[in-house]
LOSELO-822366 format. One line per field, with one value per residue: chain; residue in three letters; z, x, y of N, C-alpha, C, CB in turn. Coordinates in Angstrom, 3 decimals, always signed. Atoms other than C-alpha are relative to their C-alpha. Glycine has a CB too. Layout:
% LOSELO-822366
cadena [A  ...];
residuo [ala  ...];
n.up [Z  ...];
n.east [X  ...];
n.north [Y  ...];
ca.up [Z  ...];
ca.east [X  ...];
ca.north [Y  ...];
c.up [Z  ...];
c.east [X  ...];
c.north [Y  ...];
cb.up [Z  ...];
cb.east [X  ...];
cb.north [Y  ...];
% end
This chain:
% LOSELO-822366
cadena [A  A  A  A  A  A  A  A  A  A  A  A  A  A  A  A  A  A  A  A  A  A  A  A  A  A  A  A  A  A  A  A  A  A  A  A  A  A  A  A  A  A  A  A  A  A  A  A  A  A  A  A  A  A  A  A  A  A  A  A  A  A  A  A  A  A  A  A  A  A  A  A  A  A  A  A  A  A  A  A  A  A  A  A  A  A  A  A  A  A  A  A  A  A  A  A  A  A  A  A  A  A  A  A  A  A  A  A  A  A  A  A  A  A  A  A  A  A  A  A  A  A  A  A  A  A  A  A  A  A  A  A  A  A  A  A  A  A  A  A  A  A  A  A  A  A  A  A  A  A  A  A  A  A  A  A  A  A  A  A  A  A  A  A  A  A  A  A  A  A  A  A  A  A  A  A  A  A  A  A  A  A  A  A  A  A  A  A  A  A  A  A  A  A  A  A  A  A  A  A  A  A  A  A  A  A  A  A  A  A];
residuo [met  ala  asn  leu  gly  ser  lys  leu  lys  ala  tyr  arg  asn  ser  lys  lys  leu  thr  leu  glu  gln  leu  ala  gln  ala  leu  asn  ser  lys  tyr  ser  asn  ala  lys  ile  ser  lys  gly  arg  leu  ser  arg  trp  glu  asn  asp  lys  glu  glu  pro  lys  leu  ser  ser  leu  lys  leu  leu  ala  asp  tyr  phe  asp  val  ser  leu  asp  asn  leu  ile  gly  leu  asn  glu  glu  ile  val  ser  asn  thr  thr  pro  glu  tyr  leu  leu  lys  asp  lys  ser  pro  ser  asn  lys  asp  gly  ile  ser  trp  gln  asp  ile  asp  leu  pro  tyr  ile  gly  glu  val  pro  asp  glu  leu  lys  arg  tyr  phe  his  ala  ile  ser  lys  val  tyr  val  asn  tyr  his  pro  glu  ile  ile  gln  ser  lys  lys  ile  lys  asp  glu  thr  lys  ile  ser  lys  tyr  ile  gly  leu  gln  ile  lys  lys  leu  arg  lys  ser  leu  asp  met  asp  gln  gln  thr  phe  ala  asp  lys  ile  gly  thr  leu  arg  ile  asn  val  ser  arg  tyr  glu  asn  gly  leu  arg  asn  val  asn  ser  glu  ile  ile  phe  lys  ile  ala  lys  glu  phe  asn  ile  asp  ile  asn  tyr  phe  phe  pro  lys  ile];
n.up [-0.304  -0.231  -1.234  -0.906  -1.359  -0.533  -0.144  -1.193  -1.168  -0.101  -0.476  -1.406  -0.780  -0.024  -1.070  -1.204  -0.517  +0.136  +0.767  -0.852  -0.143  +1.266  +0.128  -0.907  +0.533  +1.181  -0.413  -0.771  +0.914  +1.051  -0.611  +0.851  +0.324  -0.383  +0.371  -1.153  -0.005  +0.871  +1.404  +0.342  +0.149  +1.278  +1.046  +0.024  +0.467  +1.334  -0.025  +0.307  +0.520  -0.542  +0.913  +0.410  -1.089  -1.017  +0.573  -0.107  -1.408  -0.289  +0.675  -0.734  -1.329  +0.140  +0.730  +1.284  +1.071  +0.279  +1.076  -0.580  -0.881  +0.752  +0.984  +1.314  +0.819  +0.361  +0.998  -0.677  +0.988  -0.626  +0.889  -0.280  +0.521  +1.214  +1.231  +0.604  -0.649  +0.672  +0.825  -0.186  -1.221  +0.141  -0.263  +1.097  +1.140  +0.623  +0.185  -1.312  -0.420  +0.644  -0.757  +0.187  -0.883  -1.340  +0.203  -0.077  +1.358  +0.381  +1.150  -0.236  -0.798  -1.456  -0.502  -0.580  -1.454  -0.293  +0.321  -1.086  -1.178  +0.229  -0.028  -1.385  -0.725  +0.536  -0.532  -1.349  +0.141  +0.542  -1.049  -0.892  +0.802  +1.100  +0.860  +1.239  +0.936  +0.404  +0.752  +1.430  +0.334  -0.037  +1.194  +1.151  -0.032  +0.370  +1.448  +0.634  -0.229  +0.912  +1.356  +0.135  +0.073  +1.337  +0.926  -0.193  +0.628  +1.446  +0.396  -0.135  +1.071  +1.277  +0.024  +0.023  -1.197  -1.090  -1.183  -0.665  +0.773  -0.176  -1.374  -0.066  +0.695  -0.811  -1.343  -0.997  +0.006  +0.956  -0.659  +0.006  +1.351  +0.083  -0.798  +0.711  +1.189  -0.397  -0.846  -1.392  -0.717  +0.625  +0.633  -0.456  +1.031  +0.290  +0.968  +1.265  +0.631  +0.415  +1.224  +1.079  +0.380  +0.527  +1.310  +0.760  +0.137  -0.517  -1.296  +0.169  +0.461  -1.136  -0.590  +0.924  +0.530  -0.687];
n.east [-1.331  -0.714  -0.737  -0.045  +0.246  -1.176  -1.072  +0.279  -0.257  -1.447  -0.579  +0.386  -0.783  -1.405  -0.105  +0.440  +1.174  +1.304  +0.923  +0.411  -1.140  -0.202  +1.092  -0.313  -1.172  +0.422  +0.875  -0.814  -0.911  +0.750  +1.250  +1.165  -0.025  +1.273  -0.112  +0.274  -0.549  +0.847  -0.247  -1.298  +0.199  +0.674  -0.984  -0.980  +0.661  +0.533  +1.452  +0.297  -1.191  -0.174  +0.104  -1.303  -0.551  -0.507  -1.183  -1.110  -0.409  -0.655  -1.304  -0.862  -0.296  -0.924  -1.164  -0.133  +0.667  +1.376  -0.107  -0.317  +1.097  +1.164  -0.407  -0.039  -1.018  +0.537  +1.068  +1.284  +1.067  +1.282  +1.151  +0.736  -0.737  +0.631  -0.677  -0.743  -1.301  -0.899  +0.866  -0.357  -0.757  -1.346  -0.048  -0.649  +0.908  -0.042  +1.357  +0.577  +0.143  -0.870  -0.096  +1.256  +0.998  -0.136  +0.054  -1.330  -0.392  -1.277  +0.021  -0.721  +0.692  -0.018  -0.896  +0.652  +0.068  +1.119  +1.225  +0.258  +0.367  +1.364  +0.822  +0.183  +0.767  +1.367  +0.652  +0.445  +1.118  +1.159  +0.560  +0.800  +0.988  +0.393  +1.005  -0.585  +0.000  +1.380  +0.488  -0.098  +1.126  +1.199  -0.028  +0.273  +1.416  +0.734  -0.142  +0.841  +1.389  +0.304  +0.025  +1.273  +1.042  -0.015  +0.514  +1.459  +0.533  -0.140  +1.010  +1.327  +0.185  +0.114  +1.353  +0.883  +0.841  -0.344  -0.439  +1.136  +0.376  -1.083  +0.096  +1.156  -0.361  -0.902  +0.549  -0.642  +0.480  -0.663  -1.137  -1.107  -0.572  -0.771  -1.224  -0.860  -0.568  -0.935  -1.042  +0.237  +0.427  -0.510  +1.010  -0.249  +0.085  +1.406  +0.472  -0.700  +0.609  +1.360  -0.109  -0.482  +1.088  +1.124  -0.298  -0.776  -1.345  -1.091  -0.438  -1.304  +0.236  -0.071  -1.337  -1.061  -0.825  -1.280];
n.north [-0.484  +1.254  +0.282  -1.140  +0.450  +0.698  -0.983  -0.793  +0.842  +0.189  -1.252  -0.155  +0.964  -0.428  -0.992  +0.713  -0.692  +0.647  -0.840  -1.113  -0.899  -0.688  -0.972  -1.100  -0.706  -0.755  -1.090  -0.940  -0.696  -0.705  -0.465  +0.298  +1.439  +0.633  +1.410  +0.861  +1.356  +0.809  -0.359  +0.584  +1.442  +0.228  -0.264  +1.092  +1.218  -0.300  -0.090  -1.399  -0.673  -1.352  -1.128  -0.502  -0.814  +0.923  +0.649  -0.940  -0.025  +1.276  +0.003  -0.928  +0.561  +1.139  -0.508  +0.701  -0.748  +0.402  +0.984  +1.309  +0.413  +0.481  +0.997  -0.625  +0.662  +1.306  -0.134  -0.156  -0.067  +0.311  -0.094  -1.228  -1.138  -0.513  +0.365  -1.087  -0.148  +0.941  +0.830  +1.396  +0.203  -0.529  -1.424  -0.703  -0.025  -1.314  -0.495  -0.265  -1.384  -0.984  -1.253  -0.720  +0.599  -0.585  -1.439  -0.602  -0.413  +0.585  +0.886  +1.242  +1.018  -0.072  +1.055  +1.174  -0.152  -0.894  +0.736  +0.953  -0.780  -0.469  +1.210  +0.443  -1.015  +0.041  +1.201  -0.348  -0.935  +0.722  +0.855  -0.840  -0.722  +0.890  -0.620  -0.516  +1.114  +0.200  -1.150  +0.275  +0.874  -0.824  -0.841  +0.862  +0.352  -1.207  -0.145  +1.019  -0.386  -1.107  +0.557  +0.716  -1.018  -0.592  +1.007  +0.047  -1.212  +0.188  +0.976  -0.612  -0.968  +0.719  +0.545  -1.166  +0.061  -0.911  +0.748  +0.634  +1.191  +0.973  +0.475  +0.901  +1.240  +0.851  +0.118  -0.847  -1.368  -0.877  -0.630  +0.971  -0.010  -1.236  +0.168  +0.957  -0.639  -1.049  +0.578  -0.365  +1.205  +1.219  +0.849  +1.367  +1.035  +0.302  -0.996  +0.245  +1.177  -0.371  -0.810  +0.887  +0.898  -0.778  -0.588  +0.985  -0.560  +0.826  -0.522  -0.640  -1.367  -0.927  -0.051  -0.411  +1.086  +0.122];
ca.up [+39.169  +39.063  +42.472  +44.266  +47.311  +47.751  +47.215  +49.871  +52.298  +51.531  +52.037  +55.307  +56.544  +55.599  +58.112  +60.608  +60.998  +61.687  +59.668  +62.589  +63.044  +59.353  +59.361  +62.357  +60.760  +57.500  +59.216  +61.452  +58.585  +56.088  +57.404  +54.438  +54.480  +56.353  +55.903  +58.247  +59.195  +57.405  +54.206  +54.242  +54.670  +51.683  +49.601  +50.581  +49.787  +46.445  +47.505  +46.832  +44.867  +46.367  +44.820  +43.045  +45.956  +48.356  +46.022  +46.023  +49.838  +50.028  +47.494  +49.397  +52.758  +51.551  +49.601  +46.292  +42.921  +42.019  +38.897  +40.993  +43.452  +40.826  +38.674  +35.851  +34.714  +34.335  +31.611  +32.861  +30.674  +31.813  +30.063  +31.720  +30.109  +27.484  +23.923  +23.060  +25.534  +24.075  +21.177  +21.910  +24.648  +23.327  +24.829  +21.699  +19.442  +16.971  +16.603  +20.344  +22.296  +20.625  +21.925  +20.512  +22.618  +25.767  +24.320  +24.043  +21.051  +20.481  +17.447  +17.161  +19.058  +22.717  +24.598  +25.675  +29.295  +29.239  +27.545  +30.284  +32.957  +31.454  +31.039  +34.703  +36.066  +33.781  +35.048  +38.609  +37.506  +35.517  +38.485  +40.510  +37.646  +35.589  +34.195  +31.633  +30.078  +29.986  +28.448  +25.022  +25.079  +26.004  +23.173  +20.705  +21.837  +21.450  +17.888  +17.003  +18.552  +16.488  +13.346  +13.937  +14.531  +11.224  +9.456  +10.971  +9.838  +6.355  +6.167  +7.415  +4.880  +2.055  +3.002  +3.006  +6.566  +9.349  +12.802  +14.169  +11.362  +11.694  +15.462  +15.049  +12.685  +15.211  +18.326  +20.069  +20.733  +18.290  +20.847  +20.963  +17.199  +17.429  +20.151  +18.191  +15.089  +16.983  +18.947  +22.249  +23.123  +22.515  +20.163  +21.791  +19.873  +20.162  +18.279  +15.653  +15.005  +14.858  +12.246  +10.225  +10.269  +9.607  +6.621  +5.446  +6.053  +6.468  +10.075  +8.842  +7.419  +10.900  +11.620  +10.118  +7.936  +9.637];
ca.east [+188.576  +191.044  +192.209  +191.413  +190.005  +193.036  +195.384  +193.677  +193.873  +197.552  +198.372  +196.442  +198.204  +201.576  +200.867  +199.588  +196.263  +192.819  +189.874  +188.804  +192.298  +192.591  +189.204  +190.250  +193.593  +191.959  +189.290  +191.923  +194.277  +191.619  +188.756  +186.533  +187.173  +184.077  +185.190  +183.816  +185.102  +182.142  +182.834  +186.471  +185.365  +183.044  +185.854  +188.281  +185.730  +184.847  +181.252  +181.441  +183.815  +185.262  +184.491  +187.327  +187.737  +188.173  +190.631  +192.775  +192.799  +193.728  +196.527  +197.894  +197.665  +199.437  +201.921  +201.271  +200.220  +196.564  +197.591  +199.009  +196.133  +193.437  +195.502  +196.027  +199.081  +196.891  +194.362  +191.040  +188.065  +184.444  +181.158  +179.883  +182.532  +180.962  +181.784  +182.975  +185.871  +187.509  +186.024  +187.922  +190.109  +193.282  +194.112  +196.101  +193.081  +193.384  +189.616  +189.137  +189.156  +190.590  +191.659  +188.439  +186.407  +187.780  +187.526  +191.262  +192.784  +195.657  +196.596  +197.991  +197.055  +196.101  +198.866  +197.967  +198.726  +196.203  +193.603  +193.998  +193.777  +190.610  +189.218  +189.749  +188.409  +185.378  +184.650  +184.472  +182.193  +179.914  +179.502  +178.139  +176.188  +174.746  +172.124  +174.624  +174.756  +170.989  +170.642  +171.825  +169.187  +166.533  +167.626  +167.564  +164.084  +162.912  +164.271  +162.484  +159.249  +159.422  +160.159  +157.123  +154.995  +156.072  +155.313  +151.818  +151.232  +152.505  +150.190  +147.164  +147.678  +148.162  +144.749  +143.299  +141.996  +141.753  +143.014  +139.548  +138.692  +142.074  +141.642  +138.202  +139.671  +142.262  +140.144  +141.858  +141.352  +142.138  +144.462  +146.496  +146.958  +148.125  +150.613  +151.887  +152.445  +154.293  +156.484  +154.897  +153.757  +155.357  +153.434  +153.035  +153.159  +149.392  +148.677  +151.304  +149.787  +146.270  +147.349  +149.205  +146.205  +143.579  +145.377  +147.195  +150.645  +153.866  +155.027  +158.505  +156.994  +157.043  +160.735  +163.865  +166.001  +169.132];
ca.north [+143.407  +140.547  +139.246  +142.509  +140.740  +138.478  +141.428  +143.508  +140.609  +140.056  +143.730  +143.757  +140.634  +142.118  +144.873  +142.286  +144.032  +142.641  +143.913  +146.058  +147.501  +148.320  +150.032  +152.120  +153.004  +154.099  +156.187  +157.757  +158.666  +159.730  +161.852  +161.012  +157.239  +155.999  +152.387  +149.736  +146.299  +144.728  +146.631  +145.570  +141.978  +142.225  +143.690  +140.955  +138.264  +139.853  +140.357  +144.078  +146.288  +149.477  +152.826  +154.584  +157.010  +154.071  +152.370  +155.492  +155.570  +151.895  +152.285  +155.263  +153.510  +150.367  +152.514  +150.748  +152.099  +152.071  +150.162  +147.339  +147.306  +146.847  +144.495  +146.929  +144.994  +141.924  +141.244  +142.538  +141.773  +141.864  +141.271  +144.427  +146.620  +148.914  +147.910  +151.375  +151.075  +147.988  +146.102  +142.931  +141.457  +143.048  +146.451  +147.275  +146.917  +149.802  +150.068  +150.612  +153.885  +156.987  +160.407  +161.815  +159.367  +160.992  +164.506  +165.223  +167.053  +164.636  +162.587  +159.087  +155.944  +155.939  +154.045  +150.511  +151.375  +154.225  +152.009  +149.400  +152.080  +153.580  +150.070  +149.160  +152.443  +152.205  +148.700  +150.016  +152.849  +150.539  +148.200  +151.104  +152.665  +149.778  +152.118  +153.442  +149.963  +149.724  +153.189  +151.973  +149.247  +151.808  +154.106  +151.211  +150.209  +153.811  +153.944  +150.702  +151.937  +155.132  +153.131  +150.890  +153.976  +155.499  +152.231  +152.187  +155.757  +154.926  +151.917  +153.876  +156.636  +154.128  +152.722  +156.254  +155.848  +158.369  +157.404  +156.643  +154.220  +152.528  +152.266  +150.656  +148.081  +146.892  +147.278  +150.162  +153.875  +156.660  +158.288  +155.078  +155.111  +158.715  +157.823  +154.819  +156.924  +159.634  +157.223  +158.250  +154.744  +151.372  +149.120  +145.721  +142.470  +141.960  +145.194  +144.426  +140.998  +142.482  +145.019  +142.383  +140.054  +142.729  +144.216  +141.081  +142.592  +140.625  +141.023  +141.992  +145.179  +146.693  +146.172  +147.752  +145.518  +144.196];
c.up [+0.506  +1.321  +0.989  +1.446  +0.638  +0.187  +1.252  +1.275  +0.220  +0.530  +1.472  +0.886  +0.091  +1.082  +1.339  +0.693  -0.144  -0.838  +0.789  +0.150  -1.284  -0.202  +0.867  -0.529  -1.195  +0.386  +0.792  -0.916  -1.026  +0.546  -0.810  -0.328  +0.252  -0.436  +1.248  -0.149  -0.955  -1.467  -0.475  -0.251  -1.335  -1.167  -0.134  -0.531  -1.351  -0.059  -0.328  -0.504  +0.543  -1.069  -0.309  +1.115  +1.095  -0.481  +0.128  +1.434  +0.366  -0.613  +0.734  +1.343  -0.084  -0.791  -1.262  -1.059  -0.171  -1.089  +0.561  +0.846  -0.768  -1.106  -1.398  -0.915  -0.348  -1.041  +0.727  -1.053  +0.663  -1.008  +0.218  -0.514  -1.292  -1.236  -0.550  +0.669  -0.673  -0.794  -0.017  +1.230  -0.041  +0.215  -1.154  -1.251  -0.591  -0.193  +1.324  +0.284  -0.708  +0.876  -0.083  +0.923  +1.397  -0.090  +0.227  -1.415  -0.468  -1.246  +0.301  +0.866  +1.492  +0.505  +0.662  +1.509  +0.408  -0.298  +1.147  +1.253  -0.116  +0.084  +1.431  +0.801  -0.454  +0.544  +1.409  -0.081  -0.456  +1.055  +0.956  -0.740  -1.198  -0.955  -1.300  -1.054  -0.554  -0.907  -1.502  -0.443  -0.062  -1.245  -1.243  -0.074  -0.417  -1.510  -0.730  +0.126  -0.947  -1.442  -0.250  -0.139  -1.368  -1.043  +0.114  -0.689  -1.526  -0.537  +0.029  -1.147  -1.365  -0.173  -0.010  +1.160  +0.976  +1.231  +0.695  -0.713  +0.192  +1.391  +0.148  -0.613  +0.883  +1.471  +1.061  -0.097  -0.999  +0.604  +0.023  -1.362  -0.176  +0.744  -0.655  -1.138  +0.337  +0.946  +1.466  +0.847  -0.741  -0.562  +0.417  -1.124  -0.382  -1.059  -1.365  -0.744  -0.483  -1.313  -1.181  -0.507  -0.683  -1.420  -0.863  -0.319  +0.586  +1.274  -0.102  -0.469  +1.117  +0.570  -1.025  -0.451  +0.707  -1.036];
c.east [+0.833  +0.745  +0.055  -0.177  +1.219  +1.172  -0.196  +0.316  +1.493  +0.669  -0.319  +0.824  +1.470  +0.242  -0.461  -1.157  -1.248  -0.877  -0.403  +1.118  +0.252  -1.072  +0.286  +1.153  -0.384  -0.849  +0.751  +0.881  -0.732  -1.381  -1.245  -0.127  -1.345  -0.043  -0.161  +0.679  -0.793  +0.233  +1.328  -0.118  -0.657  +0.956  +0.974  -0.598  -0.685  -1.522  -0.470  +1.291  +0.089  -0.226  +1.409  +0.648  +0.591  +1.250  +1.226  +0.524  +0.770  +1.398  +0.982  +0.419  +1.022  +1.259  +0.283  -0.696  -1.424  -0.015  +0.196  -1.153  -1.166  +0.373  +0.059  +1.027  -0.405  -1.076  -1.319  -1.068  -1.300  -1.119  -0.778  +0.741  -0.646  +0.824  +0.849  +1.359  +1.041  -0.865  +0.406  +0.882  +1.407  +0.030  +0.607  -0.870  -0.097  -1.381  -0.676  -0.095  +1.005  +0.063  -1.310  -1.096  +0.045  +0.206  +1.349  +0.510  +1.337  -0.163  +0.830  -0.802  +0.088  +0.894  -0.764  -0.185  -1.172  -1.331  -0.365  -0.455  -1.453  -0.989  -0.324  -0.847  -1.459  -0.773  -0.530  -1.235  -1.272  -0.657  -0.893  -1.074  -0.419  -0.993  +0.603  +0.083  -1.403  -0.487  +0.051  -1.167  -1.289  -0.077  -0.334  -1.479  -0.858  +0.044  -0.907  -1.478  -0.413  -0.101  -1.328  -1.151  -0.094  -0.544  -1.516  -0.656  +0.026  -1.069  -1.388  -0.283  -0.149  -1.391  -1.058  -0.995  +0.399  +0.331  -1.145  -0.408  +1.028  -0.077  -1.143  +0.336  +0.835  -0.422  +0.732  -0.562  +0.774  +1.251  +1.216  +0.690  +0.876  +1.327  +0.969  +0.743  +1.038  +1.090  -0.144  -0.461  +0.515  -1.149  +0.277  -0.258  -1.437  -0.554  +0.640  -0.631  -1.419  +0.032  +0.402  -1.124  -1.138  +0.259  +0.901  +1.422  +1.017  +0.533  +1.337  -0.115  +0.246  +1.404  +1.065  +0.815  +1.348  +1.106];
c.north [-1.163  -0.024  +1.155  -0.437  -0.656  +0.958  +0.840  -0.783  -0.185  +1.262  +0.218  -0.919  +0.399  +1.039  -0.580  +0.726  -0.857  +0.923  +1.244  +1.030  +0.798  +1.072  +1.224  +0.844  +0.877  +1.208  +1.061  +0.845  +0.851  +0.376  -0.363  -1.486  -0.677  -1.470  -0.858  -1.358  -0.885  +0.275  -0.578  -1.497  -0.323  +0.225  -1.166  -1.297  +0.181  -0.013  +1.415  +0.623  +1.418  +1.060  +0.486  +0.810  -0.880  -0.722  +0.893  +0.066  -1.266  -0.055  +0.895  -0.589  -1.127  +0.366  -0.826  +0.843  -0.511  -1.063  -1.402  -0.526  -0.596  -0.972  +0.539  -0.637  -1.417  +0.218  +0.033  +0.166  -0.416  +0.145  +1.286  +1.223  +0.478  -0.305  +1.128  +0.211  -0.868  -0.959  -1.462  -0.107  +0.584  +1.498  +0.784  +0.069  +1.406  +0.597  +0.313  +1.489  +0.911  +1.245  +0.777  -0.532  +0.612  +1.511  +0.689  +0.260  -0.554  -0.868  -1.230  -0.947  +0.280  -1.125  -1.141  +0.146  +0.876  -0.671  -0.944  +0.736  +0.467  -1.153  -0.402  +0.982  -0.016  -1.187  +0.263  +0.893  -0.711  -0.875  +0.790  +0.789  -0.848  +0.621  +0.527  -1.097  -0.196  +1.120  -0.238  -0.870  +0.807  +0.874  -0.814  -0.349  +1.192  +0.212  -0.986  +0.371  +1.115  -0.499  -0.710  +0.987  +0.643  -0.962  -0.128  +1.197  -0.120  -0.948  +0.629  +0.971  -0.665  -0.598  +1.108  -0.032  +1.094  -0.852  -0.729  -1.284  -1.103  -0.629  -1.005  -1.361  -0.933  -0.064  +0.792  +1.410  +0.856  +0.633  -0.930  -0.032  +1.237  -0.126  -0.976  +0.708  +1.061  -0.495  +0.329  -1.185  -1.214  -0.834  -1.437  -1.000  -0.322  +0.948  -0.227  -1.175  +0.296  +0.778  -0.876  -0.889  +0.750  +0.488  -0.891  +0.515  -0.979  +0.647  +0.727  +1.444  +1.014  +0.200  +0.385  -1.214  -0.010  -0.189];
cb.up [+1.035  -1.118  -0.340  -0.372  +0.014  -0.931  -1.231  +0.006  -0.160  -1.367  -0.833  +0.188  -0.614  -1.361  -0.347  +0.976  -0.718  +1.406  -0.391  +1.375  +0.377  -1.166  +0.399  +1.387  -0.415  -0.956  +0.824  +1.015  -0.714  -1.295  +0.185  -1.294  +0.818  -0.621  -0.696  +0.176  +1.428  +0.325  -0.180  +1.114  +1.151  -0.134  +0.297  +1.394  +1.021  -0.995  +1.364  +1.259  -1.538  +0.600  +0.606  -1.262  +0.590  +0.379  -1.474  -0.470  +0.914  -0.523  -1.462  +0.213  +0.661  -0.685  +0.911  +0.062  -1.334  -0.419  -0.939  +0.849  +0.815  -0.593  +0.035  +0.136  +0.720  +1.246  -1.042  +0.981  -1.228  +1.212  +0.198  +1.492  -0.231  +0.112  -1.028  +0.064  +1.481  +1.023  -1.394  -1.256  +0.293  -1.361  +1.255  -0.329  +0.414  -1.323  -0.769  +1.079  +1.508  -1.434  -0.526  -1.455  +0.087  +0.760  +0.915  +0.785  -0.069  +1.159  -1.261  +0.645  -0.294  +0.603  +0.992  -0.306  +0.536  -0.803  -1.319  +0.304  +0.171  -1.361  -0.721  +0.678  -0.212  -1.524  +0.010  +0.791  -0.989  -1.192  +0.781  +0.749  -0.471  +0.548  +0.741  +0.266  +0.678  +1.216  +0.352  -0.337  +1.031  +1.267  -0.157  +0.074  +1.401  +0.727  -0.423  +0.630  +1.453  +0.108  -0.213  +1.211  +1.034  -0.374  +0.264  +1.518  +0.448  -0.335  +0.920  +1.346  -0.026  -0.088  +1.202  -1.332  +0.674  +0.300  +0.982  +0.063  -1.498  -0.211  +0.960  -0.724  -1.280  -0.091  +0.392  -0.186  +1.392  -0.474  +1.426  +0.363  -1.079  +0.562  +1.408  -0.557  -0.823  +0.650  -0.463  +0.071  +0.142  +1.011  -1.568  +1.218  +0.472  +1.282  +0.498  +0.254  +0.982  +1.097  +0.189  +0.493  +1.225  +0.906  +0.187  -1.309  +0.706  -1.062  +1.013  -0.982  -0.531  +1.088  +0.622  +0.664  -1.532  +1.013];
cb.east [-0.043  +0.965  +1.383  -1.070  -1.151  +0.407  +0.069  -1.464  -0.679  +0.593  -0.513  -1.497  -0.117  +0.411  -0.826  +1.173  -0.192  -0.655  -1.249  -0.423  +1.250  -0.016  -1.357  +0.341  +1.093  -0.782  -1.150  +0.867  +0.875  -0.134  +0.054  +0.088  +1.082  -1.188  +1.362  -1.510  -0.017  -1.439  -0.006  +1.013  -0.852  -1.223  +0.764  +0.561  -1.013  +0.541  -0.531  -0.566  -0.012  +1.398  -0.877  -0.129  -1.084  -1.076  -0.241  -0.432  -1.228  -0.850  -0.142  -0.715  -1.284  -0.710  +1.232  -0.611  +0.784  -0.856  +1.157  +1.273  -0.484  -0.748  -0.923  +0.288  +1.338  -0.561  +0.030  +0.009  +0.311  -0.253  -0.912  -0.251  +1.480  -0.218  -1.001  -0.810  -0.095  +0.918  -0.016  +0.715  +0.081  +0.560  +0.777  +1.309  -1.389  +0.703  -0.821  +0.818  +0.170  -0.509  +1.167  -0.449  +0.211  +1.177  -1.033  +0.988  +0.050  +0.581  +0.518  +1.340  +0.574  -1.449  +0.996  +0.810  +1.301  +0.125  +0.170  +1.262  +0.950  -0.109  +0.711  +1.354  +0.615  +0.025  +0.983  +1.133  +0.360  +0.416  +1.124  +0.900  +0.567  -0.579  -0.691  +1.397  +0.506  -0.890  +0.807  +1.340  -0.131  -0.023  +1.371  +0.840  -0.404  +0.575  +1.465  +0.260  -0.203  +1.077  +1.183  -0.237  +0.242  +1.413  +0.663  -0.359  +0.804  +1.396  +0.048  -0.116  +1.162  +1.059  -0.216  -0.752  +0.104  -1.179  +0.670  -1.185  -0.139  +1.379  -0.200  -1.213  +0.771  +1.440  -0.014  +1.534  +0.103  -0.961  -0.378  -0.514  -1.120  -0.808  -0.347  -0.841  -1.099  -0.750  +1.325  -1.027  -1.549  +0.815  +0.014  -0.881  +0.691  -0.846  +0.306  +1.499  -0.018  -0.694  +1.026  +1.178  -0.526  -0.286  +0.657  -0.740  +0.102  +1.139  +0.106  +0.835  -1.429  -0.895  +0.346  +0.925  +0.190  -0.021];
cb.north [+1.150  -0.250  -0.399  +1.015  -0.959  -1.153  +0.903  +0.446  -1.363  -0.381  +1.180  -0.290  -1.391  +0.564  +1.246  -0.165  +1.332  -0.299  -0.801  -0.515  -0.796  -1.004  -0.641  -0.538  -1.009  -0.904  -0.540  -0.752  -1.000  -0.887  +1.493  +0.794  -0.702  +0.768  -0.291  -0.187  -0.595  +0.234  +1.536  +0.264  -0.546  +0.920  +1.297  -0.229  -0.455  -0.988  -0.428  +0.776  +0.018  +0.159  +1.146  +0.848  +0.915  -1.018  -0.354  +1.393  +0.155  -1.165  +0.459  +1.341  -0.514  -1.166  -0.001  -1.456  -0.121  +1.217  +0.358  +0.086  +1.178  +1.166  -1.155  +1.464  -0.011  -0.760  -1.161  +1.209  -0.898  +0.907  -1.192  +0.135  -0.363  +1.493  -0.425  +1.271  -0.351  -0.770  +0.522  -0.576  -1.450  -0.339  +0.259  -0.667  -0.496  -0.082  -1.007  -0.678  +0.105  +0.355  +0.865  -0.099  -1.506  -0.654  +0.599  -0.918  +1.486  -0.827  +0.714  +0.280  -1.373  -0.103  +0.586  -1.256  +0.590  +1.291  -0.795  -0.840  +1.212  +0.692  -1.150  -0.184  +1.403  -0.055  -1.195  +0.707  +1.108  -0.856  -0.677  +0.953  +1.363  -1.259  +1.132  +0.587  -1.293  -0.105  +1.230  -0.682  -1.143  +0.866  +0.665  -1.281  -0.485  +1.227  -0.209  -1.387  +0.438  +1.100  -0.979  -0.926  +1.057  +0.422  -1.356  -0.016  +1.236  -0.540  -1.232  +0.731  +0.964  -1.108  -0.915  +0.070  -1.383  +1.015  +0.937  +0.964  +0.341  +0.674  +1.178  +0.624  +0.323  +0.524  -1.408  +0.009  +0.596  +1.086  +0.409  -1.410  -0.032  +1.169  -0.486  -1.188  +0.620  +1.127  +0.456  +1.104  -0.060  -0.826  +0.152  -0.330  -1.259  +0.089  +1.425  -0.272  -1.178  +0.838  +1.146  -0.871  -0.734  +1.188  +1.354  -0.351  +1.388  -0.171  -1.132  -0.784  +0.142  -0.488  -1.345  +1.051  +0.145  -1.183];
% end
């Protein structure tokens, strides 16, 4: 979030408040604030980013728009921003977010201002929930694992082998072969290389074409 720390400090200084005084003022005005001096310091020094709820309180307290506080009128691009939000650095990218992406029944292009707003808010959310970025990787790995399992099953059947015989050939248990074939267990590189060597199979056989 571009320059958020320096902006918060500038707004605080404009009111001639110390960190402790600002924390007290926020907690006094907003019952759900629960903002400490230490947290404010971390925010100002860009060591931690405020949650959206805290940003709203800060914007209200300093009587500024949330857009201005988080630098929405500036170019905000982060490597942690999901690709489906903006596919390049230009908020006006026509291949970026659509109304359908945010489940709204409108037609036409999403305004650039709304794209930037969604972009900035999403960046805050992603910083606090990095698992949503990792989930795509996990799903991709699961798909690959299932593909490899199907290829193993296809190979075994082409060799007219049952699972026990196949397992004996590659030095593992029959239950493992069953799990590999049904995508219930990841196939490690050692097993893949054993199968390739034992049955003289090109290693690329196990992976989908790119």
